[in-house]
C-alpha positions in Angstrom: 0.0 0.0 0.0 1.3 3.5 -0.8 1.8 5.4 2.4 -0.7 8.2 3.0 -2.9 7.3 0.0 -4.7 4.3 1.2 -4.6 2.6 -2.3 -2.6 -0.2 -3.8 -0.4 0.7 -6.8 -0.7 -1.4 -10.0 1.2 -4.7 -9.7 3.6 -4.0 -12.6 5.2 -7.5 -12.1 2.1 -9.3 -13.0 0.5 -7.0 -15.6 1.4 -5.1 -18.8 -0.1 -2.2 -20.6 -0.9 -2.2 -24.3 -2.6 0.3 -26.6 -5.6 -0.8 -28.7 -6.6 1.1 -31.8 -10.1 0.8 -33.2 -11.3 1.7 -36.7 -14.6 2.2 -38.6 -17.6 0.5 -37.0 -15.6 -0.7 -34.1 -14.5 2.8 -33.3 -18.1 4.0 -33.3 -19.1 1.0 -31.1 -16.4 1.7 -28.5 -16.9 5.5 -28.7 -13.1 6.1 -29.0 -10.2 5.6 -31.4 -7.9 4.1 -28.7 -8.1 2.3 -25.4 -5.3 1.4 -23.0 -5.6 -2.0 -21.5 -3.8 -3.6 -18.5 -3.5 -7.3 -19.2 -1.7 -10.2 -17.5 1.9 -10.7 -18.5 1.0 -14.0 -20.2 -1.8 -12.5 -22.3 -2.2 -13.4 -25.9 -3.7 -11.7 -28.9 -6.9 -13.6 -28.4 -7.3 -12.0 -24.9 -7.7 -8.4 -26.3 -11.3 -8.5 -27.6 -12.8 -10.0 -24.4 -10.9 -7.4 -22.3 -12.6 -4.6 -24.3 -16.1 -5.8 -23.1 -17.7 -4.8 -26.4 -19.9 -7.9 -26.7 -19.7 -10.7 -29.2 -16.6 -10.6 -31.5 -17.6 -9.6 -35.0 -17.1 -12.2 -37.7 -14.0 -11.7 -39.8 -12.2 -9.6 -37.3 -8.5 -9.4 -37.9 -5.9 -8.3 -35.3 -2.6 -6.6 -36.0 0.2 -6.2 -33.5 2.8 -3.4 -34.2 1.4 -3.0 -37.7 1.6 -6.7 -38.8 -1.2 -9.2 -38.8 -1.0 -11.5 -35.8 -2.1 -15.0 -34.9 -4.5 -15.3 -32.0 -2.1 -17.4 -30.0 0.8 -14.9 -30.4 2.0 -13.5 -27.0 1.7 -9.9 -26.2 4.4 -7.7 -24.7 4.5 -4.5 -22.7 3.9 -1.4 -24.9 2.5 -3.3 -27.9 0.1 -1.5 -30.2 -2.8 -3.7 -31.1 -5.1 -2.8 -33.9 -8.6 -4.3 -34.3 -9.4 -4.5 -37.9 -12.9 -5.0 -39.2 -13.2 -6.8 -42.5 -11.7 -4.4 -45.0 -13.8 -3.2 -48.1 -10.9 -2.4 -48.9 3.7 10.8 -51.2 5.5 8.1 -53.1 4.2 5.1 -54.9 2.1 4.0 -51.9 -0.1 6.9 -50.7 -3.0 7.3 -48.3 -4.3 10.9 -48.6 -7.3 13.0 -47.5 -6.6 15.2 -50.6 -8.0 14.6 -54.1 -6.1 12.0 -56.1 -4.3 12.6 -59.3 -4.1 9.9 -62.0 -1.2 11.8 -63.6 0.8 11.7 -60.3 0.4 7.9 -60.0 1.4 7.4 -63.7 4.4 9.6 -63.2 5.5 7.3 -60.3 5.8 4.3 -62.7 6.8 6.0 -65.9 10.0 4.7 -67.6 11.6 4.7 -71.0 11.8 0.9 -70.6 8.0 0.6 -70.2 6.0 -0.5 -73.2 2.7 -0.3 -71.3 1.3 1.6 -68.3 -2.0 0.2 -67.1 -4.2 2.2 -64.7 -7.2 1.3 -62.5 -9.3 4.2 -61.3 -12.0 3.7 -58.7 -14.7 6.4 -58.4 -17.7 7.0 -56.2 -20.9 6.1 -58.0 -24.1 7.9 -57.4 -26.2 4.8 -56.8 -25.3 1.5 -55.0 -27.3 -1.4 -53.7 -30.4 0.2 -55.1 -30.0 3.4 -53.1 -28.8 7.0 -53.8 -25.3 7.6 -52.5 -24.7 11.0 -51.0 -21.0 10.4 -50.3 -18.5 7.8 -49.2 -16.3 8.1 -46.1 -13.0 6.2 -46.1 -11.0 5.4 -43.0 -7.6 3.8 -42.9 -5.0 2.5 -40.5 -2.6 4.7 -42.4 0.8 3.4 -41.3 -0.1 -0.2 -41.8 -2.0 0.4 -45.0 1.1 1.9 -46.6 3.2 -1.1 -45.4 0.6 -3.6 -46.8 0.6 -1.8 -50.1 4.4 -2.3 -50.2 4.0 -6.0 -49.4 1.4 -6.3 -52.2 3.7 -4.7 -54.6 6.6 -7.1 -53.6 4.3 -10.1 -54.3 3.2 -8.7 -57.7 6.9 -8.2 -58.7 7.6 -11.8 -58.0 4.6 -13.0 -60.1 4.9 -10.6 -63.1 7.7 -8.9 -65.0 7.0 -5.3 -63.9 8.8 -2.0 -63.8 6.8 0.1 -61.4 3.7 0.0 -59.1 1.9 2.9 -57.6 -1.2 2.7 -55.3 -2.9 5.9 -54.1 -6.1 5.8 -52.0 -8.3 8.5 -50.5 -9.4 8.8 -47.0 -12.2 11.0 -45.6 -15.2 12.2 -47.6 -15.3 11.3 -51.3 -18.2 12.7 -53.3 -19.9 11.0 -56.2 -17.7 11.2 -59.3 -14.5 11.7 -57.3 -11.6 9.3 -57.3 -11.2 6.9 -54.4 -8.3 4.8 -55.6 -5.7 5.0 -58.4 -3.4 2.1 -59.3 -0.7 2.5 -62.0 1.5 -0.4 -63.1 4.2 -0.3 -65.8 5.9 -3.2 -67.6 7.8 -3.8 -70.8 4.8 -5.7 -72.3 1.1 -5.1 -71.7 0.1 -8.6 -70.6 2.0 -8.4 -67.3 0.7 -4.9 -66.5 -2.9 -5.8 -67.3 -2.8 -9.0 -65.1 -1.0 -7.4 -62.3 -3.4 -4.4 -62.2 -6.4 -6.7 -61.8 -4.6 -8.7 -59.0 -3.7 -5.4 -57.3 -7.2 -4.1 -56.9 -8.6 -7.5 -56.0 -6.0 -8.0 -53.3 -6.1 -4.4 -52.0 -9.8 -4.8 -51.1 -9.0 -7.9 -49.1 -5.8 -7.2 -47.2 -5.1 -3.5 -46.9 -6.8 -1.9 -43.7 -9.1 0.6 -45.4 -12.8 0.9 -44.6 -15.7 2.4 -46.5 -18.9 3.9 -45.2 -21.7 4.5 -47.7 -23.9 7.5 -46.8 -27.3 7.2 -48.5 -30.2 9.4 -48.7 -31.8 8.3 -45.5 -29.2 6.0 -44.0 -25.6 4.8 -43.9 -23.7 1.5 -43.8 -20.1 0.2 -43.3 -19.4 -1.9 -46.4 -17.7 -5.3 -45.8 -14.4 -6.5 -47.4 -14.3 -7.1 -51.1 -17.0 -4.7 -51.9 
């Protein structure tokens, strides 16, 4: 007991403190972007969700520790940053930005005199989705990890195809109908590699990079699940 205070100090020998970051619908559910948890020193990744006391664990939840996806049985350590990642929708070649995107800027990242082809994918906000009028989209990202995952995706594509350059730019924040939400540019000596890699890039991006999309409709709103 601490003299004069009448309270017991935390038992630092039997507990550790970690930071938990929450995104998209989980952030709204918890009412905060971050929580600090004191867990037993033998705690594992699987112990984080129950400790938050937010009810039943959502299907498809992924957990990252220090910006890398982690197995549920992995041990935690003092000072770890844990990110709870709902199913994802979804400067430099890998960019997360609240500012409007530029197709020209992405193309410039991959341009080369050795390139015989530059293929681009441009994702835009459409005015109608799922039978409803879309007022706007709101994108949220675990920015540091999203950029790292984009880099890992590019590394994989380079091993699968004969490519020269890859650029992936994605918006965050409010994106109005008609505005660009994502731009991918890929260059290669021959068009077949760039075309195939560009398709794989957008398909994989929606599954693995921690980005979330809320669709705001006339009269409602909805967080959209991964792959959408």
